[in-house]
PQR file of N, CA, C, O and H, with PARSE charges and radii, in Angstrom:
ATOM      1  N   MET A   1       0.944 -19.731  11.909 -0.4000 1.5000
ATOM      2  CA  MET A   1       0.632 -18.501  12.867 -0.0000 2.0000
ATOM      3  C   MET A   1       1.417 -16.998  12.435  0.5500 1.7000
ATOM      4  O   MET A   1       2.458 -17.099  11.785 -0.5500 1.4000
ATOM      5  N   ALA A   2       0.979 -15.794  12.750 -0.4000 1.5000
ATOM      6  CA  ALA A   2       1.937 -14.858  12.062 -0.0000 2.0000
ATOM      7  C   ALA A   2       2.897 -14.624  12.962  0.5500 1.7000
ATOM      8  O   ALA A   2       2.504 -14.755  14.121 -0.5500 1.4000
ATOM      9  H   ALA A   2       0.133 -15.711  13.278  0.4000 1.0000
ATOM     10  N   GLN A   3       4.369 -14.231  12.795 -0.4000 1.5000
ATOM     11  CA  GLN A   3       5.803 -13.939  13.848 -0.0000 2.0000
ATOM     12  C   GLN A   3       5.155 -12.209  13.660  0.5500 1.7000
ATOM     13  O   GLN A   3       4.614 -11.474  12.834 -0.5500 1.4000
ATOM     14  H   GLN A   3       4.689 -14.124  11.854  0.4000 1.0000
ATOM     15  N   LYS A   4       5.596 -12.228  14.883 -0.4000 1.5000
ATOM     16  CA  LYS A   4       5.316 -10.835  15.588 -0.0000 2.0000
ATOM     17  C   LYS A   4       6.932  -9.756  14.818  0.5500 1.7000
ATOM     18  O   LYS A   4       8.123 -10.055  14.734 -0.5500 1.4000
ATOM     19  H   LYS A   4       6.036 -12.825  15.555  0.4000 1.0000
ATOM     20  N   LEU A   5       6.098  -8.401  14.373 -0.4000 1.5000
ATOM     21  CA  LEU A   5       6.846  -7.709  13.300 -0.0000 2.0000
ATOM     22  C   LEU A   5       8.006  -6.809  14.780  0.5500 1.7000
ATOM     23  O   LEU A   5       7.632  -6.337  15.854 -0.5500 1.4000
ATOM     24  H   LEU A   5       5.131  -8.157  14.442  0.4000 1.0000
ATOM     25  N   SER A   6       9.115  -6.873  14.308 -0.4000 1.5000
ATOM     26  CA  SER A   6      10.118  -6.265  14.766 -0.0000 2.0000
ATOM     27  C   SER A   6      10.192  -4.631  14.633  0.5500 1.7000
ATOM     28  O   SER A   6       9.493  -4.039  13.810 -0.5500 1.4000
ATOM     29  H   SER A   6       9.419  -7.256  13.436  0.4000 1.0000
ATOM     30  N   THR A   7      10.832  -4.152  15.255 -0.4000 1.5000
ATOM     31  CA  THR A   7      10.413  -2.222  15.012 -0.0000 2.0000
ATOM     32  C   THR A   7      11.074  -1.778  13.821  0.5500 1.7000
ATOM     33  O   THR A   7      10.824  -0.732  13.221 -0.5500 1.4000
ATOM     34  H   THR A   7      11.400  -4.633  15.923  0.4000 1.0000
ATOM     35  N   LEU A   8      12.277  -2.978  13.392 -0.4000 1.5000
ATOM     36  CA  LEU A   8      12.628  -2.443  12.231 -0.0000 2.0000
ATOM     37  C   LEU A   8      11.658  -3.396  10.943  0.5500 1.7000
ATOM     38  O   LEU A   8      11.813  -3.091   9.760 -0.5500 1.4000
ATOM     39  H   LEU A   8      12.480  -3.827  13.879  0.4000 1.0000
ATOM     40  N   GLY A   9      10.788  -4.417  11.298 -0.4000 1.5000
ATOM     41  CA  GLY A   9       9.817  -4.573  10.299 -0.0000 2.0000
ATOM     42  C   GLY A   9       8.890  -4.013  10.280  0.5500 1.7000
ATOM     43  O   GLY A   9       8.096  -4.267   9.375 -0.5500 1.4000
ATOM     44  H   GLY A   9      10.661  -4.665  12.259  0.4000 1.0000
ATOM     45  N   TRP A  10       8.567  -3.008  11.253 -0.4000 1.5000
ATOM     46  CA  TRP A  10       7.319  -1.889  11.237 -0.0000 2.0000
ATOM     47  C   TRP A  10       7.728  -0.896  10.908  0.5500 1.7000
ATOM     48  O   TRP A  10       6.872  -0.167  10.408 -0.5500 1.4000
ATOM     49  H   TRP A  10       9.212  -2.801  11.989  0.4000 1.0000
ATOM     50  N   ILE A  11       9.063  -0.352  10.976 -0.4000 1.5000
ATOM     51  CA  ILE A  11       9.436   0.614   9.554 -0.0000 2.0000
ATOM     52  C   ILE A  11       9.345   0.640   8.116  0.5500 1.7000
ATOM     53  O   ILE A  11       8.847   1.414   7.299 -0.5500 1.4000
ATOM     54  H   ILE A  11       9.759  -0.944  11.383  0.4000 1.0000
ATOM     55  N   THR A  12      10.175  -0.777   8.044 -0.4000 1.5000
ATOM     56  CA  THR A  12       9.904  -0.950   7.061 -0.0000 2.0000
ATOM     57  C   THR A  12       8.535  -1.002   5.678  0.5500 1.7000
ATOM     58  O   THR A  12       8.369  -0.610   4.523 -0.5500 1.4000
ATOM     59  H   THR A  12      10.580  -1.405   8.708  0.4000 1.0000
ATOM     60  N   ARG A  13       7.641  -1.932   6.997 -0.4000 1.5000
ATOM     61  CA  ARG A  13       6.208  -1.500   6.090 -0.0000 2.0000
ATOM     62  C   ARG A  13       5.578  -0.729   5.922  0.5500 1.7000
ATOM     63  O   ARG A  13       4.635  -0.900   5.150 -0.5500 1.4000
ATOM     64  H   ARG A  13       7.776  -2.250   7.935  0.4000 1.0000
ATOM     65  N   ILE A  14       5.812   0.730   6.670 -0.4000 1.5000
ATOM     66  CA  ILE A  14       5.450   1.589   7.282 -0.0000 2.0000
ATOM     67  C   ILE A  14       6.001   1.974   5.490  0.5500 1.7000
ATOM     68  O   ILE A  14       5.066   2.046   4.693 -0.5500 1.4000
ATOM     69  H   ILE A  14       6.579   0.869   7.297  0.4000 1.0000
ATOM     70  N   LEU A  15       7.107   2.151   5.042 -0.4000 1.5000
ATOM     71  CA  LEU A  15       7.715   2.956   4.694 -0.0000 2.0000
ATOM     72  C   LEU A  15       7.391   2.485   2.849  0.5500 1.7000
ATOM     73  O   LEU A  15       7.273   3.229   1.875 -0.5500 1.4000
ATOM     74  H   LEU A  15       7.867   2.093   5.689  0.4000 1.0000
ATOM     75  N   ILE A  16       7.326   0.967   2.945 -0.4000 1.5000
ATOM     76  CA  ILE A  16       6.426  -0.026   1.813 -0.0000 2.0000
ATOM     77  C   ILE A  16       5.209   1.025   1.351  0.5500 1.7000
ATOM     78  O   ILE A  16       4.976   1.348   0.186 -0.5500 1.4000
ATOM     79  H   ILE A  16       7.421   0.363   3.736  0.4000 1.0000
ATOM     80  N   VAL A  17       4.446   1.509   2.608 -0.4000 1.5000
ATOM     81  CA  VAL A  17       2.892   1.405   2.231 -0.0000 2.0000
ATOM     82  C   VAL A  17       3.207   2.771   1.482  0.5500 1.7000
ATOM     83  O   VAL A  17       3.183   2.823   0.252 -0.5500 1.4000
ATOM     84  H   VAL A  17       4.635   1.246   3.554  0.4000 1.0000
ATOM     85  N   ILE A  18       3.547   4.037   2.386 -0.4000 1.5000
ATOM     86  CA  ILE A  18       4.256   5.195   1.814 -0.0000 2.0000
ATOM     87  C   ILE A  18       4.426   5.341   0.563  0.5500 1.7000
ATOM     88  O   ILE A  18       3.961   6.262  -0.108 -0.5500 1.4000
ATOM     89  H   ILE A  18       3.567   3.995   3.385  0.4000 1.0000
ATOM     90  N   GLY A  19       5.190   4.325   0.120 -0.4000 1.5000
ATOM     91  CA  GLY A  19       6.109   3.987  -1.316 -0.0000 2.0000
ATOM     92  C   GLY A  19       4.304   3.918  -2.161  0.5500 1.7000
ATOM     93  O   GLY A  19       3.697   4.579  -3.003 -0.5500 1.4000
ATOM     94  H   GLY A  19       5.568   3.576   0.665  0.4000 1.0000
ATOM     95  N   ALA A  20       4.132   3.126  -1.601 -0.4000 1.5000
ATOM     96  CA  ALA A  20       2.846   2.468  -2.942 -0.0000 2.0000
ATOM     97  C   ALA A  20       2.161   3.743  -2.550  0.5500 1.7000
ATOM     98  O   ALA A  20       2.861   4.627  -3.046 -0.5500 1.4000
ATOM     99  H   ALA A  20       4.626   2.590  -0.917  0.4000 1.0000
ATOM    100  N   LEU A  21       1.413   4.157  -2.079 -0.4000 1.5000
ATOM    101  CA  LEU A  21       0.470   5.173  -1.727 -0.0000 2.0000
ATOM    102  C   LEU A  21       1.260   6.501  -2.577  0.5500 1.7000
ATOM    103  O   LEU A  21       0.477   7.328  -3.045 -0.5500 1.4000
ATOM    104  H   LEU A  21       0.845   3.439  -1.676  0.4000 1.0000
ATOM    105  N   ASN A  22       2.471   6.704  -2.761 -0.4000 1.5000
ATOM    106  CA  ASN A  22       2.845   8.160  -3.691 -0.0000 2.0000
ATOM    107  C   ASN A  22       3.046   7.592  -5.154  0.5500 1.7000
ATOM    108  O   ASN A  22       2.930   8.434  -6.044 -0.5500 1.4000
ATOM    109  H   ASN A  22       3.106   6.032  -2.381  0.4000 1.0000
ATOM    110  N   TRP A  23       3.343   6.230  -5.563 -0.4000 1.5000
ATOM    111  CA  TRP A  23       2.983   5.573  -6.666 -0.0000 2.0000
ATOM    112  C   TRP A  23       1.633   5.760  -7.098  0.5500 1.7000
ATOM    113  O   TRP A  23       1.636   6.513  -8.072 -0.5500 1.4000
ATOM    114  H   TRP A  23       3.438   5.546  -4.840  0.4000 1.0000
ATOM    115  N   GLY A  24       0.594   5.429  -6.814 -0.4000 1.5000
ATOM    116  CA  GLY A  24      -0.693   5.967  -6.535 -0.0000 2.0000
ATOM    117  C   GLY A  24      -1.237   7.117  -7.199  0.5500 1.7000
ATOM    118  O   GLY A  24      -1.831   7.264  -8.268 -0.5500 1.4000
ATOM    119  H   GLY A  24       0.592   4.817  -6.023  0.4000 1.0000
ATOM    120  N   LEU A  25      -0.747   8.176  -5.951 -0.4000 1.5000
ATOM    121  CA  LEU A  25      -0.780   9.571  -6.505 -0.0000 2.0000
ATOM    122  C   LEU A  25      -0.127   9.704  -7.740  0.5500 1.7000
ATOM    123  O   LEU A  25      -0.727  10.406  -8.553 -0.5500 1.4000
ATOM    124  H   LEU A  25      -0.265   8.057  -5.083  0.4000 1.0000
ATOM    125  N   VAL A  26       1.127   9.135  -8.162 -0.4000 1.5000
ATOM    126  CA  VAL A  26       1.938  10.077  -8.890 -0.0000 2.0000
ATOM    127  C   VAL A  26       1.466   9.399 -10.591  0.5500 1.7000
ATOM    128  O   VAL A  26       1.956   9.869 -11.618 -0.5500 1.4000
ATOM    129  H   VAL A  26       1.615   8.564  -7.501  0.4000 1.0000
ATOM    130  N   SER A  27       0.335   8.117 -10.594 -0.4000 1.5000
ATOM    131  CA  SER A  27      -0.294   7.585 -11.707 -0.0000 2.0000
ATOM    132  C   SER A  27      -1.772   8.676 -12.031  0.5500 1.7000
ATOM    133  O   SER A  27      -2.530   8.635 -13.001 -0.5500 1.4000
ATOM    134  H   SER A  27      -0.064   7.736  -9.760  0.4000 1.0000
ATOM    135  N   LEU A  28      -1.808   9.683 -10.727 -0.4000 1.5000
ATOM    136  CA  LEU A  28      -2.784  10.927 -11.054 -0.0000 2.0000
ATOM    137  C   LEU A  28      -2.273  11.944 -11.709  0.5500 1.7000
ATOM    138  O   LEU A  28      -2.885  12.814 -12.330 -0.5500 1.4000
ATOM    139  H   LEU A  28      -1.192   9.716  -9.940  0.4000 1.0000
ATOM    140  N   GLY A  29      -1.228  11.829 -11.572 -0.4000 1.5000
ATOM    141  CA  GLY A  29      -0.438  13.286 -11.730 -0.0000 2.0000
ATOM    142  C   GLY A  29       0.173  14.572 -10.811  0.5500 1.7000
ATOM    143  O   GLY A  29       0.481  15.754 -10.963 -0.5500 1.4000
ATOM    144  H   GLY A  29      -0.731  11.122 -11.068  0.4000 1.0000
ATOM    145  N   TYR A  30       0.130  13.352  -9.564 -0.4000 1.5000
ATOM    146  CA  TYR A  30       0.678  14.461  -7.974 -0.0000 2.0000
ATOM    147  C   TYR A  30       1.702  13.615  -7.513  0.5500 1.7000
ATOM    148  O   TYR A  30       1.573  12.402  -7.681 -0.5500 1.4000
ATOM    149  H   TYR A  30      -0.121  12.392  -9.440  0.4000 1.0000
ATOM    150  N   ASN A  31       2.744  14.091  -6.933 -0.4000 1.5000
ATOM    151  CA  ASN A  31       3.343  13.390  -6.581 -0.0000 2.0000
ATOM    152  C   ASN A  31       4.331  14.184  -5.325  0.5500 1.7000
ATOM    153  O   ASN A  31       5.252  14.998  -5.387 -0.5500 1.4000
ATOM    154  H   ASN A  31       2.848  15.076  -6.797  0.4000 1.0000
ATOM    155  N   LEU A  32       3.431  13.306  -3.881 -0.4000 1.5000
ATOM    156  CA  LEU A  32       3.427  13.729  -2.718 -0.0000 2.0000
ATOM    157  C   LEU A  32       5.194  14.316  -1.931  0.5500 1.7000
ATOM    158  O   LEU A  32       5.415  15.296  -1.220 -0.5500 1.4000
ATOM    159  H   LEU A  32       2.683  12.645  -3.831  0.4000 1.0000
ATOM    160  N   VAL A  33       6.031  13.385  -2.376 -0.4000 1.5000
ATOM    161  CA  VAL A  33       7.085  13.336  -1.762 -0.0000 2.0000
ATOM    162  C   VAL A  33       8.038  14.890  -2.387  0.5500 1.7000
ATOM    163  O   VAL A  33       8.586  15.826  -1.805 -0.5500 1.4000
ATOM    164  H   VAL A  33       5.851  12.589  -2.954  0.4000 1.0000
ATOM    165  N   ASP A  34       7.864  14.543  -3.725 -0.4000 1.5000
ATOM    166  CA  ASP A  34       8.337  15.718  -4.316 -0.0000 2.0000
ATOM    167  C   ASP A  34       7.697  17.224  -3.844  0.5500 1.7000
ATOM    168  O   ASP A  34       8.244  18.320  -3.967 -0.5500 1.4000
ATOM    169  H   ASP A  34       7.418  13.782  -4.198  0.4000 1.0000
ATOM    170  N   SER A  35       6.731  17.005  -3.425 -0.4000 1.5000
ATOM    171  CA  SER A  35       6.005  18.075  -3.456 -0.0000 2.0000
ATOM    172  C   SER A  35       5.840  18.905  -1.669  0.5500 1.7000
ATOM    173  O   SER A  35       5.290  19.927  -1.257 -0.5500 1.4000
ATOM    174  H   SER A  35       6.287  16.115  -3.325  0.4000 1.0000
ATOM    175  N   LEU A  36       6.616  17.837  -1.056 -0.4000 1.5000
ATOM    176  CA  LEU A  36       6.824  17.999   0.407 -0.0000 2.0000
ATOM    177  C   LEU A  36       7.902  17.842   0.601  0.5500 1.7000
ATOM    178  O   LEU A  36       8.047  17.662   1.810 -0.5500 1.4000
ATOM    179  H   LEU A  36       7.062  17.006  -1.390  0.4000 1.0000
ATOM    180  N   PHE A  37       9.080  17.788  -0.062 -0.4000 1.5000
ATOM    181  CA  PHE A  37      10.227  17.814   0.605 -0.0000 2.0000
ATOM    182  C   PHE A  37      10.929  18.941  -0.507  0.5500 1.7000
ATOM    183  O   PHE A  37      11.538  19.911  -0.057 -0.5500 1.4000
ATOM    184  H   PHE A  37       8.962  17.934  -1.044  0.4000 1.0000
ATOM    185  N   GLY A  38      10.781  18.716  -2.077 -0.4000 1.5000
ATOM    186  CA  GLY A  38      10.616  19.190  -3.624 -0.0000 2.0000
ATOM    187  C   GLY A  38      11.737  18.574  -4.913  0.5500 1.7000
ATOM    188  O   GLY A  38      12.947  18.358  -4.985 -0.5500 1.4000
ATOM    189  H   GLY A  38      10.285  17.928  -2.442  0.4000 1.0000
ATOM    190  N   ALA A  39      11.144  18.513  -5.373 -0.4000 1.5000
ATOM    191  CA  ALA A  39      11.834  17.971  -6.514 -0.0000 2.0000
ATOM    192  C   ALA A  39      13.415  17.763  -6.556  0.5500 1.7000
ATOM    193  O   ALA A  39      14.108  18.739  -6.844 -0.5500 1.4000
ATOM    194  H   ALA A  39      10.161  18.688  -5.315  0.4000 1.0000
ATOM    195  N   GLY A  40      13.931  16.710  -6.320 -0.4000 1.5000
ATOM    196  CA  GLY A  40      15.220  16.422  -6.196 -0.0000 2.0000
ATOM    197  C   GLY A  40      16.112  16.775  -5.274  0.5500 1.7000
ATOM    198  O   GLY A  40      17.284  16.399  -5.265 -0.5500 1.4000
ATOM    199  H   GLY A  40      13.369  15.917  -6.086  0.4000 1.0000
ATOM    200  N   SER A  41      15.687  17.374  -4.617 -0.4000 1.5000
ATOM    201  CA  SER A  41      16.060  17.309  -2.884 -0.0000 2.0000
ATOM    202  C   SER A  41      16.675  16.111  -2.547  0.5500 1.7000
ATOM    203  O   SER A  41      16.614  14.921  -2.854 -0.5500 1.4000
ATOM    204  H   SER A  41      14.735  17.680  -4.625  0.4000 1.0000
ATOM    205  N   ILE A  42      17.349  16.925  -1.733 -0.4000 1.5000
ATOM    206  CA  ILE A  42      18.367  15.641  -0.389 -0.0000 2.0000
ATOM    207  C   ILE A  42      17.393  14.374  -0.025  0.5500 1.7000
ATOM    208  O   ILE A  42      17.404  13.164  -0.250 -0.5500 1.4000
ATOM    209  H   ILE A  42      17.398  17.893  -1.484  0.4000 1.0000
ATOM    210  N   ILE A  43      16.382  15.480   0.786 -0.4000 1.5000
ATOM    211  CA  ILE A  43      15.456  14.521   1.162 -0.0000 2.0000
ATOM    212  C   ILE A  43      14.727  13.649   0.714  0.5500 1.7000
ATOM    213  O   ILE A  43      14.432  12.562   1.212 -0.5500 1.4000
ATOM    214  H   ILE A  43      16.372  16.464   0.969  0.4000 1.0000
ATOM    215  N   ALA A  44      14.277  14.316  -0.683 -0.4000 1.5000
ATOM    216  CA  ALA A  44      13.114  13.331  -1.737 -0.0000 2.0000
ATOM    217  C   ALA A  44      14.159  12.291  -1.739  0.5500 1.7000
ATOM    218  O   ALA A  44      13.769  11.163  -1.440 -0.5500 1.4000
ATOM    219  H   ALA A  44      14.517  15.198  -1.088  0.4000 1.0000
ATOM    220  N   THR A  45      15.468  12.450  -2.030 -0.4000 1.5000
ATOM    221  CA  THR A  45      16.010  11.165  -2.599 -0.0000 2.0000
ATOM    222  C   THR A  45      16.379  10.590  -1.285  0.5500 1.7000
ATOM    223  O   THR A  45      17.367   9.914  -1.570 -0.5500 1.4000
ATOM    224  H   THR A  45      15.785  13.367  -2.273  0.4000 1.0000
ATOM    225  N   ILE A  46      16.227  10.494  -0.362 -0.4000 1.5000
ATOM    226  CA  ILE A  46      16.218  10.168   0.914 -0.0000 2.0000
ATOM    227  C   ILE A  46      15.277   9.375   1.235  0.5500 1.7000
ATOM    228  O   ILE A  46      15.459   8.291   1.790 -0.5500 1.4000
ATOM    229  H   ILE A  46      15.424  11.044  -0.131  0.4000 1.0000
ATOM    230  N   VAL A  47      14.380   9.759   0.972 -0.4000 1.5000
ATOM    231  CA  VAL A  47      12.823   9.416   0.911 -0.0000 2.0000
ATOM    232  C   VAL A  47      13.346   7.822   0.273  0.5500 1.7000
ATOM    233  O   VAL A  47      13.637   6.781   0.863 -0.5500 1.4000
ATOM    234  H   VAL A  47      14.232  10.640   0.522  0.4000 1.0000
ATOM    235  N   TYR A  48      13.303   8.246  -1.482 -0.4000 1.5000
ATOM    236  CA  TYR A  48      13.038   7.572  -1.955 -0.0000 2.0000
ATOM    237  C   TYR A  48      13.999   6.101  -1.494  0.5500 1.7000
ATOM    238  O   TYR A  48      13.644   4.924  -1.428 -0.5500 1.4000
ATOM    239  H   TYR A  48      13.066   9.091  -1.962  0.4000 1.0000
ATOM    240  N   ALA A  49      15.435   6.804  -1.205 -0.4000 1.5000
ATOM    241  CA  ALA A  49      16.309   5.132  -1.328 -0.0000 2.0000
ATOM    242  C   ALA A  49      15.772   4.446  -0.214  0.5500 1.7000
ATOM    243  O   ALA A  49      15.764   3.216  -0.268 -0.5500 1.4000
ATOM    244  H   ALA A  49      15.723   7.760  -1.259  0.4000 1.0000
ATOM    245  N   LEU A  50      15.161   5.219   1.140 -0.4000 1.5000
ATOM    246  CA  LEU A  50      14.701   4.167   2.425 -0.0000 2.0000
ATOM    247  C   LEU A  50      13.496   3.192   1.754  0.5500 1.7000
ATOM    248  O   LEU A  50      13.367   2.061   2.221 -0.5500 1.4000
ATOM    249  H   LEU A  50      15.167   6.218   1.183  0.4000 1.0000
ATOM    250  N   VAL A  51      12.628   3.630   0.673 -0.4000 1.5000
ATOM    251  CA  VAL A  51      11.178   3.062   0.632 -0.0000 2.0000
ATOM    252  C   VAL A  51      11.852   1.868  -0.327  0.5500 1.7000
ATOM    253  O   VAL A  51      11.534   0.683  -0.232 -0.5500 1.4000
ATOM    254  H   VAL A  51      12.733   4.549   0.294  0.4000 1.0000
ATOM    255  N   GLY A  52      12.883   2.417  -1.310 -0.4000 1.5000
ATOM    256  CA  GLY A  52      13.585   1.145  -1.967 -0.0000 2.0000
ATOM    257  C   GLY A  52      13.659  -0.157  -1.026  0.5500 1.7000
ATOM    258  O   GLY A  52      13.040  -1.220  -1.072 -0.5500 1.4000
ATOM    259  H   GLY A  52      13.142   3.380  -1.387  0.4000 1.0000
ATOM    260  N   LEU A  53      14.921   0.458   0.083 -0.4000 1.5000
ATOM    261  CA  LEU A  53      16.025  -0.746   0.717 -0.0000 2.0000
ATOM    262  C   LEU A  53      14.494  -1.263   1.581  0.5500 1.7000
ATOM    263  O   LEU A  53      14.156  -2.438   1.437 -0.5500 1.4000
ATOM    264  H   LEU A  53      15.424   1.322   0.120  0.4000 1.0000
ATOM    265  N   SER A  54      13.881  -0.607   2.201 -0.4000 1.5000
ATOM    266  CA  SER A  54      12.581  -1.401   2.749 -0.0000 2.0000
ATOM    267  C   SER A  54      11.810  -2.410   1.495  0.5500 1.7000
ATOM    268  O   SER A  54      11.324  -3.470   1.891 -0.5500 1.4000
ATOM    269  H   SER A  54      14.155   0.347   2.318  0.4000 1.0000
ATOM    270  N   GLY A  55      11.728  -2.147   0.328 -0.4000 1.5000
ATOM    271  CA  GLY A  55      11.131  -3.446  -0.433 -0.0000 2.0000
ATOM    272  C   GLY A  55      12.179  -4.468  -0.514  0.5500 1.7000
ATOM    273  O   GLY A  55      11.827  -5.646  -0.469 -0.5500 1.4000
ATOM    274  H   GLY A  55      12.122  -1.286   0.006  0.4000 1.0000
ATOM    275  N   ILE A  56      14.057  -4.022  -0.687 -0.4000 1.5000
ATOM    276  CA  ILE A  56      14.472  -5.056  -0.740 -0.0000 2.0000
ATOM    277  C   ILE A  56      14.406  -6.265   0.775  0.5500 1.7000
ATOM    278  O   ILE A  56      14.432  -7.489   0.900 -0.5500 1.4000
ATOM    279  H   ILE A  56      14.344  -3.065  -0.725  0.4000 1.0000
ATOM    280  N   TRP A  57      14.337  -5.395   1.463 -0.4000 1.5000
ATOM    281  CA  TRP A  57      14.966  -6.336   2.867 -0.0000 2.0000
ATOM    282  C   TRP A  57      13.560  -6.740   3.316  0.5500 1.7000
ATOM    283  O   TRP A  57      13.633  -7.403   4.350 -0.5500 1.4000
ATOM    284  H   TRP A  57      14.316  -4.400   1.361  0.4000 1.0000
ATOM    285  N   GLU A  58      11.887  -6.506   2.745 -0.4000 1.5000
ATOM    286  CA  GLU A  58      10.716  -7.252   3.109 -0.0000 2.0000
ATOM    287  C   GLU A  58      11.061  -8.768   1.578  0.5500 1.7000
ATOM    288  O   GLU A  58      10.727  -9.952   1.529 -0.5500 1.4000
ATOM    289  H   GLU A  58      11.828  -5.966   1.905  0.4000 1.0000
ATOM    290  N   LEU A  59      11.581  -8.172   0.934 -0.4000 1.5000
ATOM    291  CA  LEU A  59      12.167  -9.062  -0.065 -0.0000 2.0000
ATOM    292  C   LEU A  59      12.860 -10.282   0.397  0.5500 1.7000
ATOM    293  O   LEU A  59      12.557 -11.424   0.049 -0.5500 1.4000
ATOM    294  H   LEU A  59      11.852  -7.210   0.975  0.4000 1.0000
ATOM    295  N   ILE A  60      13.750  -9.979   1.153 -0.4000 1.5000
ATOM    296  CA  ILE A  60      14.706 -10.810   1.559 -0.0000 2.0000
ATOM    297  C   ILE A  60      13.803 -11.799   3.340  0.5500 1.7000
ATOM    298  O   ILE A  60      13.702 -12.968   3.712 -0.5500 1.4000
ATOM    299  H   ILE A  60      13.996  -9.051   1.435  0.4000 1.0000
ATOM    300  N   GLU A  61      13.479 -10.770   3.755 -0.4000 1.5000
ATOM    301  CA  GLU A  61      12.293 -11.088   4.931 -0.0000 2.0000
ATOM    302  C   GLU A  61      11.461 -11.939   4.415  0.5500 1.7000
ATOM    303  O   GLU A  61      11.042 -12.496   5.430 -0.5500 1.4000
ATOM    304  H   GLU A  61      13.562  -9.820   3.453  0.4000 1.0000
ATOM    305  N   LEU A  62      10.731 -12.608   3.199 -0.4000 1.5000
ATOM    306  CA  LEU A  62       9.669 -13.185   2.435 -0.0000 2.0000
ATOM    307  C   LEU A  62      10.287 -14.257   2.143  0.5500 1.7000
ATOM    308  O   LEU A  62       9.425 -15.130   2.050 -0.5500 1.4000
ATOM    309  H   LEU A  62      11.072 -12.156   2.374  0.4000 1.0000
ATOM    310  N   PHE A  63      11.396 -14.729   1.927 -0.4000 1.5000
ATOM    311  CA  PHE A  63      11.819 -15.575   1.256 -0.0000 2.0000
ATOM    312  C   PHE A  63      12.994 -16.314   2.420  0.5500 1.7000
ATOM    313  O   PHE A  63      13.776 -17.180   2.028 -0.5500 1.4000
ATOM    314  H   PHE A  63      12.097 -14.020   2.002  0.4000 1.0000
ATOM    315  N   LYS A  64      12.977 -15.859   3.790 -0.4000 1.5000
ATOM    316  CA  LYS A  64      13.768 -16.570   4.947 -0.0000 2.0000
ATOM    317  C   LYS A  64      12.957 -17.997   5.217  0.5500 1.7000
ATOM    318  O   LYS A  64      13.353 -18.777   6.082 -0.5500 1.4000
ATOM    319  H   LYS A  64      12.341 -15.156   4.108  0.4000 1.0000
TER
END
């Protein structure tokens, strides 16, 4: 049976979905994160860092 997700679990999953959708859009020539926050802006960098950290967190959780 699936384990109930914590708040951190939900946040990381949402960020991973956002990252995956953005990668899909990038493959079509459109970067939503850069469009919303500006290419190279500190906010865009934070979003990318949070998505990357979320991926690491989910990998750790996957192999627990």
